[in-house]
C-alpha positions in Angstrom: 36.4 -40.0 45.7 33.4 -37.1 45.8 34.3 -33.9 47.9 32.2 -33.4 51.3 30.8 -29.7 50.1 30.8 -27.8 46.9 33.7 -26.6 46.1 34.5 -22.6 45.7 36.1 -20.7 42.7 39.1 -18.1 43.1 42.1 -16.6 42.0 45.2 -17.5 43.5 47.2 -14.1 45.0 50.3 -16.1 46.6 50.9 -19.0 48.9 53.5 -18.3 51.6 54.7 -19.6 55.1 54.2 -23.1 53.5 50.4 -23.9 54.8 48.7 -20.6 53.6 47.3 -18.7 50.4 45.7 -15.7 49.7 43.1 -15.8 47.0 40.5 -13.5 45.5 37.1 -14.0 45.4 34.4 -13.6 42.6 33.1 -10.8 44.6 36.7 -9.0 44.5 37.2 -9.7 48.5 40.3 -11.8 49.4 40.3 -15.0 52.0 43.4 -16.8 53.7 43.1 -20.1 52.9 45.0 -23.3 54.7 47.7 -24.8 52.3 47.4 -28.6 52.8 50.6 -29.3 51.1 54.3 -29.6 52.7 56.2 -29.6 49.5 57.6 -27.0 47.4 54.8 -27.0 45.2 56.6 -26.3 42.1 55.2 -25.8 38.7 51.7 -25.6 40.8 51.7 -21.8 41.7 50.3 -19.4 39.2 48.9 -15.9 40.6 45.5 -15.1 38.9 44.9 -19.0 37.5 41.8 -20.3 38.9 41.7 -22.5 42.3 39.1 -24.2 44.2 38.8 -24.6 47.7 36.0 -26.2 50.4 35.0 -24.6 53.0 34.4 -26.3 56.1 32.3 -24.1 58.1 34.1 -24.6 61.0 33.8 -21.6 63.5 36.8 -23.2 65.7 39.5 -23.3 62.8 41.4 -20.2 62.5 41.6 -20.9 58.9 38.1 -22.4 57.7 38.8 -22.7 53.7 41.1 -25.2 52.4 42.7 -25.2 49.5 41.7 -28.2 47.1 42.6 -27.8 43.2 44.6 -25.6 40.9 44.2 -24.7 37.1 47.8 -25.2 36.1 49.5 -24.3 32.5 51.2 -27.2 31.1 53.3 -27.2 28.2 52.7 -30.1 25.3 54.8 -29.7 22.1 53.9 -26.2 21.1 50.7 -26.2 22.8 50.2 -24.8 26.0 46.7 -26.5 27.8 45.3 -25.5 31.0 45.0 -28.8 33.3 43.6 -29.6 37.1 45.7 -30.6 40.2 44.7 -31.9 43.6 47.0 -30.0 45.6 45.7 -31.3 49.0 48.1 -33.9 49.7 46.2 -35.5 52.3 43.7 -36.8 49.6 46.1 -39.0 48.1 45.4 -41.9 51.0 42.3 -41.5 51.0 41.8 -42.0 46.8 44.4 -44.8 47.0 42.2 -46.6 50.3 39.1 -46.4 47.9 40.8 -47.7 45.1 42.0 -50.7 47.5 38.5 -51.4 49.2 37.0 -51.5 45.3 39.7 -53.2 43.9 40.7 -51.4 41.1 44.6 -51.9 41.6 44.7 -54.9 39.7 48.3 -55.6 41.2 46.7 -55.4 44.8 43.4 -56.7 44.0 44.0 -60.3 46.2 44.1 -58.5 49.5 41.0 -58.2 51.2 42.2 -57.0 54.6 43.2 -53.2 54.3 44.9 -51.7 57.7 46.2 -48.1 57.7 49.0 -46.2 59.6 50.7 -49.5 60.8 53.7 -49.1 62.5 56.5 -51.1 61.3 60.3 -51.3 60.6 63.7 -50.8 62.2 63.5 -47.0 61.7 60.0 -46.4 63.8 58.4 -45.1 60.2 54.6 -45.7 60.0 53.1 -47.6 56.5 50.2 -45.9 54.8 49.0 -49.6 54.2 49.6 -53.1 55.0 47.5 -55.3 53.2 46.8 -59.0 54.3 45.3 -62.0 52.8 45.6 -65.8 54.1 47.9 -67.9 51.8 49.8 -64.3 50.7 52.7 -62.3 51.8 52.0 -59.0 54.0 52.1 -56.4 51.7 53.5 -52.6 52.6 52.3 -50.4 50.8 53.6 -46.4 50.8 51.9 -43.6 48.8 53.2 -40.3 47.5 51.5 -37.9 46.0 52.8 -36.5 42.6 52.0 -32.8 41.4 55.0 -31.6 39.4 54.2 -31.4 35.6 57.1 -30.4 33.9 55.7 -30.6 30.3 55.1 -33.2 27.5 53.0 -35.4 30.3 56.2 -36.2 32.2 55.3 -35.9 36.2 58.3 -35.7 38.7 58.8 -36.9 42.9 59.5 -35.3 44.8 59.3 -31.8 44.2 61.9 -30.8 46.9 64.3 -33.0 49.0 62.6 -35.5 51.2 65.0 -36.9 53.7 61.9 -38.7 54.8 61.0 -40.1 51.2 64.4 -42.0 51.1 63.5 -43.6 54.8 60.5 -44.9 53.0 62.5 -46.4 50.4 65.2 -48.2 52.8 62.2 -49.5 55.0 60.6 -51.0 52.1 63.6 -52.5 51.2 64.0 -54.3 54.7 60.2 -55.6 54.2 61.5 -57.1 50.7 64.0 -58.8 52.9 62.0 -60.2 55.6 59.9 -61.6 52.9 57.2 -59.7 52.5 55.7 -57.5 49.9 56.3 -53.9 49.5 55.0 -51.1 47.1 55.8 -47.7 46.3 52.4 -46.1 45.1 52.6 -42.9 43.2 49.5 -41.6 43.5 48.9 -38.6 40.8 46.7 -36.1 41.2 47.4 -34.1 38.0 45.6 -34.4 34.3 48.6 -33.3 32.9 50.8 -35.9 34.0 50.7 -39.3 31.8 54.0 -40.6 33.1 56.7 -40.8 36.2 59.8 -40.1 36.9 62.1 -39.6 40.1 63.2 -35.8 40.1 66.9 -36.8 40.1 68.1 -32.8 40.2 65.7 -32.0 42.7 66.8 -35.0 45.2 69.9 -37.0 43.7 69.5 -39.5 46.9 66.0 -40.2 46.5 66.5 -41.1 42.8 69.6 -43.1 43.6 67.2 -44.7 46.6 64.2 -45.6 44.0 66.4 -47.0 42.0 67.9 -49.6 45.0 64.6 -50.1 45.9 63.6 -51.3 42.5 66.6 -53.5 42.1 65.6 -54.9 45.6 62.3 -55.9 44.6 60.3 -53.4 45.8 57.5 -52.6 43.6 56.7 -49.3 41.7 53.2 -48.2 40.5 51.8 -44.9 39.5 48.4 -44.4 39.2 46.6 -41.5 37.5 43.1 -39.4 38.5 40.2 -37.9 36.6 39.3 -34.5 38.4 36.6 -32.0 38.4 35.5 -30.0 40.6 33.1 -32.4 42.2 35.3 -35.8 42.9 39.0 -37.2 42.1 39.2 -40.8 40.9 41.5 -42.8 40.5 41.4 -44.4 37.0 44.4 -46.1 35.0 48.3 -47.2 35.2 50.7 -45.0 34.6 53.7 -45.8 33.3 57.4 -45.3 36.0 60.8 -44.2 34.4 64.0 -44.2 34.8 64.3 -46.6 37.8 66.1 -49.5 36.7 
């Protein structure tokens, strides 16, 4: 997935009110970005580190610039490395859709029809993707964006308590019990993450729910991305730990 325009560099000053972030431009001036991420962004906020934003140049928007990428220090053993993370959670579904259409996800490559945001379930949810193919069971795919790196290649989800995420797991279990396929897909927009696990200490209810989902037959997948200031592309399958 290529960015629509060239990204602009800056340095992070602070994130606040969840959806806003102040940054310093290369000329020393400051602007406020829209922060398209509802999570805590734990381990992603480092004042003084480089960030990149996209300027929509839309005069109707109060905050026309959107925060896209961040430089994040991550520890590997005794060494600290700068990594890149995609912080725009709205990109996750676009990345997964691109991978589905191009049949880059081997576990789901048999499906030709990809439908987005389809209502389903007893709890009035919307599934991110409903995959359909004649002769195959319908496949319900729920996407979650992962950016919480804790070091040595390990990434966790969620980065804050998510009652909505737990509800989605209940809905996926119900789909399996109805004879369909159901997939929880972690979209890992972080070059410092090589494997994924539930964040039990942050949200123990979600940690228990994902184990119950796996036992019920919900498939748990994680895809890692290559990230640059030009594009983000899902390129590899990552192991998911601690779901048995």
